N, C-alpha and C positions, 0 to 999 in steps of 0.2 A: 349402415354406413360402411364403406370399404376404406381401409387405411391405405394411404399411398406411401409406399416404402421407397426410399432413395438412398443411394450410397454416396458418401462424401469422404474423400481421403483427407486425413489431418494434414498431410504434407502438401496438399494442393487443393485449397478450398475452392469449391464451385459456388461462387457468389450468386449465381442465378438461382440455384437451389436454396441457398441460405435466405435469399430475399423471398422466395416462395413460401418457405416455412415461417419467416417473420410475418408475412402477410396473413397466414393462417392464424397466428397468435393475435395480431392486431384486430382480426375479425371475430375474435372470441373463441377460436378453435383450440385444440390441444395437439401438442407435438412431442413425440418421444425423441430424445436426443442424448448424445453421450457427454459425459464429463470424465475427468481422470479417476473419479472414485467409482460411481455407478451410473447407470442410465437414469435419466429423469424424465418428468413430464412437464412441459412448459405451458404456462397459461398467462394471460394478461392479468396482472395483479390488480389493476385498476378497474377490471370488468367483473361486477358481482355475478353475472350469469356464467361467465367463464370459470370463476372460482367454484360456483355451485356444481357445474358440470365436472370439474376436477374432483370435488369431494365425492360425487357419485361414482366416478370411475375408480377412485382410490378406496371407496367405502370408508371414508374418514369422518369422524364425528365433527360436528360444527364447532366444538370447543377447542379443537386442536389446530393451531395456526400453521400456515405455510411459510417456509423460508423464501427469500427472494435472492435471485442472482443479479450481480452487477458486473459491468465489463471494465471498470476502472476504479482504483482505490478511492479517489476523491468523491465518487458517487455516494459514499457512505453518508455525506452531509445532506444529500437530497432526500433521504428516507428516515434519517435519525435526527433527534434533537442533539444539541451540542454534547459530545461525549468526552470521556476522560482522555488524558495523554496516553494512558496505558492502552486504551482501545486503538489509538492511531499507531502506537508502537507495534502492537500485535498484528494489526492489519498490514502494516508495511512489511513486517518480517515474514509473514506466512501467506500473504496473497501475492499473486494467484496461487491457490493451493487448497488442500483438503480440510479447511477450517471454516465453520459457520459461527459467526459471533452474534450473540443476542444482546441488543442494545435498546435504549429507550426510543420508542417510535414517535413520529410527529403527531400521532393520534394520542391525545393526552391519556395518561394512565396505562398505556399499553407498551409492549415490547415488540421488536421485530428481529428476525434472524436474517443475517446477510452473509453472502459468500461470493467471492470472485474465483471462479473455477480456473484450473490450470489446464485447459484444453482448447485448442484453437477453434474447433467447431462450436463449442459452447460459447466462447467469448464472441465469436462472429455473430451467432444467433441472437445473443442478448443485445449486442450493440445495434444490430439491424432491426430488432423488434421495436425499438423506439419507445418502450414502455417498461415499467418494472415487471420482471418475469418471475412469477411464482414457480417453484421448481422442486416438488417433492420427488422422491425416488419412484422409478417406473415399476411399481408393483402394487398389488392389493394390500391394504393395511394388514400388518401382522405377518406377511410372508417375506421371504428373503429378497433383498434388492437385486435387480437385474444387472448382470455384468456384461451383457451383450444385447444387441437388438433382438436377436432370436428369443432370448429369455424374456425380454420385456413383452414381446408380442404374443407369447403363449397365452397370456391372460388379457392383453390389451388390444389385440387385433380386432378391428371393427369398432372399437370404443374411442379411438383417437383419429383425428383427421390425417395425420402424417407422422412418419417415423423416419429418423435419420440414422443410418447404419454407418458407423465409422470404425467398426471392428471392436474387439473386446477392450474393456477399460484397463488402464495400466495399474491401478491400485486394487480395485475390486472390493473395497470396503467403504462404507458410508463415512462422510466427513466427521471430524470431531466437532461437537457442539459445545460452546463455552458461553456461560453467562457473564457478561462484562458490566452488568448493572450493580454488581457487588464490589466491595473494596478490593478484593483479590479475585482473579479468575476462578470460576467454579464450573467444573466439567459437568455438563448435563448428559452428554453421550460420548463415551470413549471412542477414539478413532486414531488415525495416523499421527496426529499432533498430540504430544503427551502433556500432562499437567505440569511436569517439571519444566518443559520447554516454554510453556506459556508463562509460568511464574517467573522464570529467568528473564524473559523478554519484558514483562510488565515492570519488574523491579529495576531494570537496567536504566542508568542515566544516559540521556542523549544530548550531546553537545554539538552545535553546528556553528561553523565559522563562515562568514559571508563577506565577499568583496565584489568587485565588478566582473572580472573575467575568469576568476578561479584559476589563475595561472601564476600568481606570485604571492600576495599577502595571505590570502586564506589558505593557500597550499602550505606555506611556511608554518602558519598557525596550527593547521591540522597535524602535520608531521612532527613538529616540535612538541605538541601536546601529547601525541601518541608516545613519543620518546619519554616524556616526563611521567607518564602513567606507569611506566615500567611493567607493561604486560597485564595490567588490570583488565579483567573480563567483564566487570560490572559497569563499564562506561563505553558507550558507542560514540565514536568520533567521526564527523564528516565535514565536508566543506562544499560550497557552491558559489556561483556567481550570479549576480542580478541579470547580467547580459552576457553569459559565457558562450563561447563556441563549443558546442557539444563534442566531447571526446578529444578536445585539443590537449596538448601536453603543457607542462610548466615551461616557463621561459628558461633558457640555458643558465641565466644568472641565478634563478631560483634553485635549480638543481645544484649548481656550484656552491651556493651559500649553504644549503642544507648538508651538502657533502662535508663541509668543514665541521659540521656538528655531528658527523658520523651517521647521517640519515640519508637514505636512498629514496628519492621521490621520482625516479625516472619512469616508473610505471603508472604514475598518477594520470588520470584523464579528467578533464574539466566537466562539471555538471551545471546545468541551469537550475536555479532555485525553483522548487515546486511547492505547492501548498501543503502537500503531505510532509515534506521535509520540515516545514515550519511548524505544522500542527503537532508533530510527534516529539519535538525537541523541548527538553527541560530548560536548556540555556542556549540562547542564540547570541553570538558575538559578532557585531558589525565592525568594519574597519573605520568607517567615518559616520558622521551624523546623517549624511545623505543616504548612506546605505541603510541606517536604522529607520529613517523615514520611509524609504521604499519598502522595507520588509513589513513594517506595521501597516502601511497603506495597502499592501498586498494581502495581508492577513491580520486584521485588527485584534484578533484574540491573542496575538503574540506580544502585545504591548508590554505586559509585565514580565516577560521572559527574555526581552531583547535589550542588550547593553552594548556599549562601545567597548571593544577589547581593551583600549588604553585606560579605561577606568580602573583596571586592575594592575596598572604599572605606575611606578613613581613618576610624577610630573614635576618639572622644574618650576620654581616659583613664578617665573615670568611667562609660562606657557598659557595660552588661551584656547588652543585647538587640541581637542582630545582625539583627533583622528590619527590613524597610522598613515604616514605619508606614502603615496604611491611611488614605488621605485621603478616602474616599468619604463624602459627606454633610457635609464640612467646607468651609471657605472657600478662596479662591484662594491665600492665602499657604501653607496646608498643602500644596496641590498643588505649588506652586513649590518648597517645601522638599523634598518627596518627589522631584521631578524632579531637584533638585540632587544628592541622594544617588545616584540612579540614574545620572545623567550621569557622575559621577566614577567609578563602578564600571565602566560600559561602556567608558569610555576606557581603563581598565586591561585589560579583557578583549580589546579590539581588539589590544593589544600581544601578547597570548598566542596568539591564533588566526592 
């Protein structure tokens, strides 16, 4: 067999060649390709014959499993059973990047290693393959990983159907492998991501504020909460909108109201709520009961972690609505009143986290 070698620039992806390589994988073939760490060999994880061919090329024992590459963070749920909050926190913090996480597999009693690479060619290949991609390093077992296509083909030329050359890898070191089936992260293979970094991320509390457009209420909550934390590094704070305009700014009234509190929110950009945001959060605070309903409907596992923000503020005896009123389109006083409710609530939440 003759290996077809093609060159693809990371800065200008040739999708015709990507689709050709993806077709090779779908048909059970093997493809050498680049990641930011080292070069790898891609095979269809769902094809037993392809995996056997991969083992023969790698000269790897049947007892040693292959890790799998994914092209988006949320795909972790397609291959793993429900995992811990720490897993989502770590995946969100270090993906895409040089980290392989070992988590419980959907195959009972087994584990699986997953990674989202930080390389445009690798991500494009995995995305277009349309199947889980097994991807060990492109070398014979026991030898040093290849940092270029030339190094990979010294031993693999003629043993794989196709090889993608995108130049030397930027890191040149295999990814960190961490076991996340234990209470705390356990390093199985040292790499670019350190044990200290993983432990810090796993232990960090994540608080998420949610409103409709992420332009007023949740923005005020996020920035007032940050101010109340007084620089604490053990809490991660974010906000999002159920139907936000991506990268929009806060309303002028929001900026003015926060400025009265000595807080600058001019650089804030709105974000749409994602499943990963919800899955990694220890505490999710909705502005209204409708927001809470929408969050839980979007991700049912968040039910016991999602509250109304105003549950943490004093409510007058005659109040029946625990929602934070929407100030958008109204005057400065309405925004100030809204900020007052939010400030009282976040002060209480700081004591809890």
